[in-house]
C-alpha positions as CSV (number, residue, x, y, z in Angstrom):
1,M,-48.8,-188.5,-32.0
2,S,-48.0,-187.7,-35.6
3,T,-50.1,-189.1,-38.4
4,P,-48.9,-191.2,-41.4
5,K,-49.4,-188.2,-43.6
6,A,-46.5,-186.5,-41.8
7,I,-44.1,-189.2,-43.0
8,G,-42.2,-188.4,-46.2
9,F,-39.7,-190.4,-48.2
10,A,-36.9,-189.2,-50.4
11,G,-37.8,-190.2,-53.9
12,G,-35.5,-191.4,-56.7
13,G,-31.8,-191.5,-55.9
14,P,-29.0,-193.4,-57.6
15,F,-29.7,-196.6,-55.5
16,Y,-33.3,-196.9,-56.7
17,T,-32.5,-195.7,-60.2
18,E,-30.0,-198.6,-60.6
19,L,-32.3,-201.1,-59.1
20,K,-35.1,-200.2,-61.6
21,A,-32.7,-200.2,-64.5
22,R,-31.4,-203.7,-63.6
23,A,-34.9,-205.0,-63.1
24,R,-36.2,-203.4,-66.3
25,E,-33.4,-205.0,-68.3
26,H,-34.5,-208.4,-67.1
27,V,-38.2,-208.2,-67.3
28,S,-38.2,-206.4,-70.7
29,D,-36.5,-209.4,-72.3
30,P,-39.3,-211.0,-74.4
31,H,-38.1,-214.5,-73.6
32,H,-38.1,-213.9,-69.8
33,A,-41.4,-212.1,-70.0
34,R,-43.2,-214.8,-71.9
35,R,-41.8,-217.5,-69.7
36,A,-42.7,-215.7,-66.5
37,Q,-46.3,-215.0,-67.7
38,R,-46.8,-218.6,-68.8
39,R,-45.6,-220.0,-65.5
40,L,-48.0,-217.7,-63.7
41,Y,-51.0,-218.8,-65.7
42,V,-50.2,-222.5,-65.3
43,K,-49.9,-222.0,-61.6
44,S,-53.2,-220.2,-61.5
45,G,-54.9,-223.2,-63.3
46,V,-53.3,-225.6,-60.9
47,M,-54.4,-223.7,-57.8
48,V,-58.0,-223.2,-58.9
49,S,-58.3,-226.8,-60.0
50,W,-56.8,-228.0,-56.7
51,A,-59.3,-225.9,-54.8
52,G,-62.3,-227.0,-56.9
53,A,-61.4,-230.7,-56.6
54,S,-60.9,-230.4,-52.9
55,W,-64.2,-228.7,-52.4
56,A,-66.1,-231.2,-54.6
57,L,-64.5,-234.3,-52.9
58,L,-65.3,-232.8,-49.5
59,M,-68.9,-232.2,-50.5
60,F,-69.7,-235.3,-52.3
61,V,-67.1,-238.1,-51.7
62,A,-65.7,-237.9,-48.2
63,S,-67.4,-240.6,-46.0
64,G,-65.3,-240.6,-42.9
65,W,-63.8,-238.1,-40.5
66,W,-60.3,-238.6,-41.6
67,Q,-61.2,-238.1,-45.3
68,A,-63.0,-234.9,-44.4
69,A,-60.1,-233.7,-42.3
70,L,-57.6,-234.3,-45.1
71,L,-59.8,-232.6,-47.7
72,T,-60.4,-229.7,-45.3
73,L,-56.6,-229.3,-45.0
74,S,-56.2,-229.6,-48.8
75,L,-58.9,-227.0,-49.4
76,G,-57.4,-224.5,-47.0
77,L,-53.9,-224.9,-48.6
78,A,-55.4,-224.6,-52.1
79,L,-57.3,-221.3,-51.2
80,A,-54.1,-219.9,-49.7
81,G,-52.3,-220.9,-52.9
82,I,-54.9,-218.9,-54.9
83,G,-54.2,-216.0,-52.5
84,F,-50.5,-216.2,-53.1
85,N,-50.4,-216.9,-56.8
86,V,-53.5,-215.2,-58.2
87,T,-55.0,-212.7,-55.9
88,H,-51.8,-211.1,-54.7
89,D,-50.5,-210.4,-58.2
90,A,-53.8,-209.3,-59.6
91,N,-54.4,-206.8,-56.8
92,H,-50.9,-205.3,-57.4
93,G,-51.6,-205.1,-61.1
94,S,-48.8,-207.5,-61.9
95,Y,-50.9,-210.6,-63.0
96,S,-51.1,-209.3,-66.6
97,N,-50.4,-206.4,-68.8
98,R,-54.1,-206.3,-69.6
99,R,-56.0,-204.2,-67.0
100,W,-59.3,-206.0,-67.5
101,L,-57.6,-209.3,-66.6
102,N,-56.1,-207.9,-63.5
103,R,-59.5,-206.5,-62.5
104,T,-61.2,-209.8,-63.1
105,M,-58.6,-211.9,-61.3
106,R,-58.5,-209.7,-58.2
107,W,-62.1,-210.8,-57.4
108,S,-60.6,-214.1,-56.5
109,L,-60.0,-212.6,-53.1
110,D,-63.7,-211.8,-52.7
111,L,-64.6,-215.4,-53.6
112,I,-62.4,-216.7,-50.8
113,G,-64.1,-214.4,-48.3
114,A,-62.1,-211.1,-48.1
115,S,-62.7,-207.8,-49.9
116,S,-60.2,-207.0,-52.6
117,Y,-61.2,-203.4,-52.3
118,V,-60.3,-203.1,-48.6
119,W,-57.2,-205.2,-49.2
120,R,-55.8,-202.9,-51.9
121,V,-56.0,-199.9,-49.5
122,K,-54.7,-201.8,-46.4
123,H,-52.0,-203.7,-48.2
124,N,-51.0,-201.9,-51.4
125,V,-51.2,-198.4,-50.0
126,V,-50.7,-198.6,-46.2
127,H,-48.3,-201.6,-45.8
128,H,-46.3,-201.0,-48.9
129,T,-45.8,-197.4,-48.1
130,Y,-45.2,-197.5,-44.4
131,T,-43.6,-200.9,-44.0
132,N,-42.8,-201.7,-40.3
133,I,-43.7,-198.2,-39.1
134,A,-45.7,-198.6,-35.9
135,G,-48.8,-196.4,-36.0
136,A,-48.9,-196.5,-39.8
137,D,-48.4,-200.0,-41.1
138,G,-51.7,-201.9,-40.5
139,D,-50.1,-205.3,-41.0
140,I,-48.1,-204.9,-37.7
141,E,-51.0,-203.3,-35.8
142,Q,-52.4,-206.4,-34.1
143,L,-52.9,-205.0,-30.7
144,P,-54.1,-205.8,-28.1
145,F,-53.3,-209.5,-28.9
146,L,-49.9,-209.2,-30.4
147,R,-47.0,-206.7,-29.9
148,L,-44.9,-206.8,-33.0
149,A,-43.0,-203.5,-32.8
150,P,-40.9,-201.8,-30.1
151,D,-43.0,-198.6,-30.1
152,Q,-46.3,-200.5,-29.4
153,K,-47.7,-200.7,-25.9
154,R,-46.7,-203.9,-24.1
155,R,-49.4,-205.8,-22.0
156,W,-48.7,-208.4,-19.3
157,F,-50.0,-211.3,-21.5
158,H,-47.6,-210.5,-24.3
159,R,-44.9,-212.5,-22.5
160,W,-46.6,-215.6,-23.8
161,Q,-47.3,-214.4,-27.3
162,H,-44.6,-216.6,-28.8
163,V,-46.9,-219.5,-27.7
164,Y,-50.4,-218.3,-28.3
165,A,-49.7,-216.4,-31.5
166,W,-49.7,-219.6,-33.6
167,P,-53.3,-220.6,-33.0
168,L,-54.3,-217.0,-33.1
169,Y,-53.0,-216.7,-36.7
170,G,-55.5,-219.3,-37.8
171,F,-58.5,-217.2,-36.9
172,F,-57.7,-214.1,-39.0
173,A,-59.6,-215.4,-42.0
174,I,-62.9,-215.8,-40.2
175,K,-62.5,-212.2,-39.0
176,W,-62.2,-211.0,-42.6
177,Q,-64.9,-213.3,-43.9
178,I,-67.6,-212.5,-41.4
179,L,-67.2,-208.9,-40.1
180,G,-63.7,-207.6,-40.6
181,D,-64.1,-205.9,-44.0
182,V,-67.5,-204.3,-43.1
183,T,-66.2,-203.1,-39.8
184,Q,-63.1,-201.6,-41.5
185,L,-65.3,-199.7,-44.0
186,L,-67.6,-198.4,-41.2
187,V,-64.5,-197.1,-39.4
188,G,-63.5,-195.4,-42.6
189,H,-59.7,-195.5,-42.3
190,V,-56.7,-197.9,-41.9
191,E,-54.1,-196.5,-39.5
192,G,-54.9,-192.9,-40.4
193,T,-55.3,-193.6,-44.2
194,D,-58.7,-192.9,-45.5
195,L,-60.8,-195.9,-46.5
196,P,-63.9,-194.5,-48.3
197,W,-67.0,-196.6,-48.8
198,P,-66.9,-198.3,-52.2
199,R,-69.1,-197.2,-55.0
200,G,-70.4,-198.5,-58.3
201,R,-68.6,-201.6,-59.5
202,E,-66.5,-201.8,-56.3
203,L,-69.6,-201.8,-54.1
204,A,-71.4,-204.4,-56.2
205,G,-68.3,-206.6,-56.2
206,F,-68.0,-206.2,-52.4
207,W,-71.5,-207.5,-51.7
208,L,-71.6,-210.0,-54.6
209,G,-68.3,-211.4,-53.4
210,K,-69.7,-211.9,-49.8
211,V,-72.8,-213.6,-51.2
212,A,-70.8,-215.9,-53.5
213,F,-68.4,-216.9,-50.7
214,L,-71.2,-217.7,-48.2
215,T,-73.0,-219.6,-50.9
216,W,-70.2,-222.1,-51.8
217,A,-68.7,-222.2,-48.3
218,I,-71.9,-222.5,-46.2
219,G,-75.1,-222.4,-48.2
220,L,-74.6,-225.3,-50.6
221,P,-72.9,-227.6,-48.0
222,L,-75.9,-227.2,-45.8
223,L,-78.1,-228.7,-48.5
224,F,-76.1,-232.0,-48.2
225,H,-74.6,-232.1,-44.7
226,P,-75.6,-231.5,-41.1
227,A,-74.9,-228.0,-39.8
228,W,-72.3,-229.2,-37.3
229,Q,-70.3,-230.8,-40.0
230,V,-70.5,-227.7,-42.2
231,G,-69.4,-225.6,-39.3
232,L,-66.4,-227.8,-38.5
233,A,-65.3,-227.8,-42.2
234,F,-65.8,-224.1,-42.5
235,I,-63.7,-223.4,-39.3
236,G,-61.0,-225.9,-40.3
237,T,-60.7,-224.6,-43.9
238,S,-60.6,-220.9,-42.7
239,F,-58.0,-221.8,-40.0
240,V,-55.6,-223.5,-42.5
241,L,-56.1,-220.6,-45.0
242,A,-55.4,-217.9,-42.4
243,F,-52.5,-219.7,-40.7
244,T,-50.7,-220.2,-44.0
245,L,-51.1,-216.7,-45.2
246,A,-50.3,-215.0,-41.8
247,V,-47.2,-217.0,-41.1
248,T,-45.8,-216.3,-44.6
249,F,-46.2,-212.6,-44.2
250,Q,-44.9,-212.6,-40.6
251,L,-41.7,-214.3,-41.7
252,A,-40.9,-211.4,-44.0
253,H,-41.4,-208.5,-41.5
254,A,-41.9,-209.6,-37.9
255,V,-38.5,-211.0,-37.4
256,D,-35.4,-209.9,-35.5
257,A,-33.5,-209.2,-38.7
258,A,-35.9,-206.5,-39.9
259,E,-35.8,-202.9,-38.9
260,F,-38.8,-201.1,-37.2
261,S,-39.6,-197.5,-36.6
262,S,-42.6,-195.4,-35.5
263,V,-44.6,-192.5,-37.0
264,D,-43.1,-190.0,-34.6
265,E,-39.6,-191.2,-35.3
266,M,-40.0,-191.1,-39.0
267,A,-41.8,-187.7,-39.0
268,G,-39.0,-186.2,-36.9
269,A,-36.0,-187.6,-38.8
270,E,-34.3,-186.7,-42.0
271,R,-36.2,-188.1,-45.0
272,K,-35.1,-191.7,-45.8
273,E,-34.9,-193.0,-49.3
274,W,-38.0,-195.2,-49.9
275,A,-36.2,-198.1,-51.6
276,R,-33.7,-198.3,-48.8
277,H,-36.5,-198.3,-46.2
278,Q,-38.2,-201.2,-48.1
279,V,-35.0,-203.3,-48.2
280,E,-34.1,-202.7,-44.5
281,T,-37.6,-203.5,-43.1
282,T,-38.0,-206.7,-45.1
283,V,-36.3,-210.1,-45.1
284,D,-36.2,-212.8,-47.7
285,F,-36.4,-216.4,-46.6
286,A,-35.6,-219.8,-48.1
287,P,-34.6,-218.4,-51.5
288,G,-33.1,-221.8,-52.5
289,N,-36.3,-223.8,-51.8
290,P,-38.1,-224.1,-55.2
291,V,-41.2,-225.8,-53.7
292,L,-41.8,-222.9,-51.3
293,A,-41.2,-220.3,-54.0
294,W,-43.6,-222.1,-56.3
295,Y,-46.4,-222.5,-53.7
296,M,-46.0,-219.1,-52.0
297,G,-46.1,-217.1,-55.2
298,G,-42.6,-215.9,-54.7
299,L,-43.5,-214.2,-51.4
300,N,-40.4,-215.6,-49.7
301,F,-38.7,-213.0,-52.0
302,Q,-40.4,-210.2,-50.1
303,I,-37.6,-207.7,-50.7
304,E,-37.9,-208.0,-54.4
305,H,-41.7,-207.8,-54.1
306,H,-41.6,-204.6,-52.1
307,L,-39.3,-203.0,-54.5
308,F,-41.2,-204.1,-57.6
309,P,-44.8,-204.9,-56.6
310,R,-46.0,-204.5,-60.2
311,V,-43.6,-207.1,-61.5
312,C,-45.0,-210.7,-61.9
313,H,-43.8,-212.8,-59.0
314,T,-42.4,-215.5,-61.2
315,N,-39.5,-213.0,-61.9
316,Y,-38.4,-212.7,-58.3
317,P,-36.0,-215.6,-58.1
318,A,-34.1,-214.2,-61.0
319,L,-34.2,-210.6,-59.7
320,A,-32.9,-211.5,-56.2
321,P,-29.2,-211.8,-57.2
322,L,-29.4,-208.5,-59.1
323,V,-30.9,-206.7,-56.0
324,R,-28.3,-208.2,-53.7
325,E,-25.5,-207.0,-55.9
326,V,-26.9,-203.4,-56.1
327,C,-27.5,-203.3,-52.3
328,A,-23.9,-204.4,-51.8
329,N,-22.6,-201.7,-54.1
330,Y,-24.6,-199.0,-52.2
331,G,-24.0,-200.3,-48.7
332,V,-27.7,-201.1,-48.1
333,R,-28.3,-203.9,-45.7
334,Y,-29.9,-206.9,-47.5
335,R,-30.9,-209.7,-45.1
336,V,-32.1,-213.2,-45.9
337,H,-32.8,-216.3,-43.8
338,R,-31.4,-219.2,-45.8
339,T,-34.0,-221.8,-44.7
340,L,-37.6,-221.8,-43.5
341,S,-36.6,-223.0,-40.1
342,Q,-34.2,-220.1,-39.7
343,A,-37.0,-217.7,-40.5
344,L,-39.4,-219.4,-38.1
345,A,-36.8,-219.3,-35.3
346,S,-36.3,-215.6,-36.0
347,H,-40.0,-214.9,-35.8
348,V,-40.2,-216.8,-32.4
349,R,-37.2,-214.8,-31.1
350,W,-38.9,-211.5,-32.1
351,L,-42.2,-212.5,-30.5
352,R,-40.4,-213.4,-27.3
353,S,-38.4,-210.2,-27.4
354,M,-41.4,-208.0,-27.9
355,G,-43.3,-209.8,-25.2
356,A,-40.6,-209.8,-22.6
357,P,-41.0,-207.5,-19.5
358,A,-39.0,-204.3,-19.8
359,R,-35.7,-204.4,-18.1
360,I,-35.2,-202.0,-15.3
361,D,-31.9,-200.2,-15.1
362,M,-31.3,-200.7,-11.3
363,A,-28.5,-198.2,-11.2
364,A,-30.5,-195.5,-12.9
365,A,-33.5,-196.4,-10.6
366,A,-31.3,-196.1,-7.5
367,G,-29.9,-192.8,-8.6
């Protein structure tokens, strides 16, 4: 099999040039820039306050199982909100024009249990470069449990993946928080892309982040509550966090409206324009839902995010009509699911399709 390094994209081109020009015209406007930055900072404050209040109430106020359950749900959603609205932008360098502030805010991911260092390689480099390319995009490599691309090996139990995938999504956070990041570093690569062991500030941040997370999530609660209660709250919070993050990202790529390819297919084909590849392998959803756009950090506008990852996400709703117009002018397929339910249904169809037994051409077999 070919390696991701064999994949090359055609750079530049009139399509991407016009996209960048239209986007630059919008984000360079001082009024729009100040408003977008202000909205991001306000959301950051809301998300951090929401998480802090949920944790404090769960620790010191909850007196019944139903109160603990509601606060566990609230804390999981708040942590996911931090991931969407703070961590994601900071790790892409789009949280602020000040580098030190981006570096500071990206540690928010370490505080909720996952390594920002590992994430930047796995997500920024691997996923954003090789989107929906089987054998290169780590975000769709969920074997053996899930088959998300046509070129991945199908196993007999995948026929039920459209059922068992949903609870499975909820356990990804525990994987990151406990062993996933360390294991990934020991392996030393992500789908063929090197992942060197961190050094200096990155190494210190990696271990300090793990200690800080385990302290607030497990250590301090054990001082006030029985171990079984702490365990249940930890599992419940991690489940809600992971489920919310995983489903959001799946709805943008693992759907029947998105295109897929493989390392071998890309390596053997004529070079494709990078911007065109990003648009055709990504799908927006629920663009008219302001609540989802606010909470998800604009990640329902994934096409715009993949084209302009270093642009603050509060700009995406305004950029979407510009991107659609340019795509129409250049004959580039731009797809969007108008509602959340349409996106969920598309994901279920894709899971069923990828898990279905291969059809046998009886006539060919007889011949």
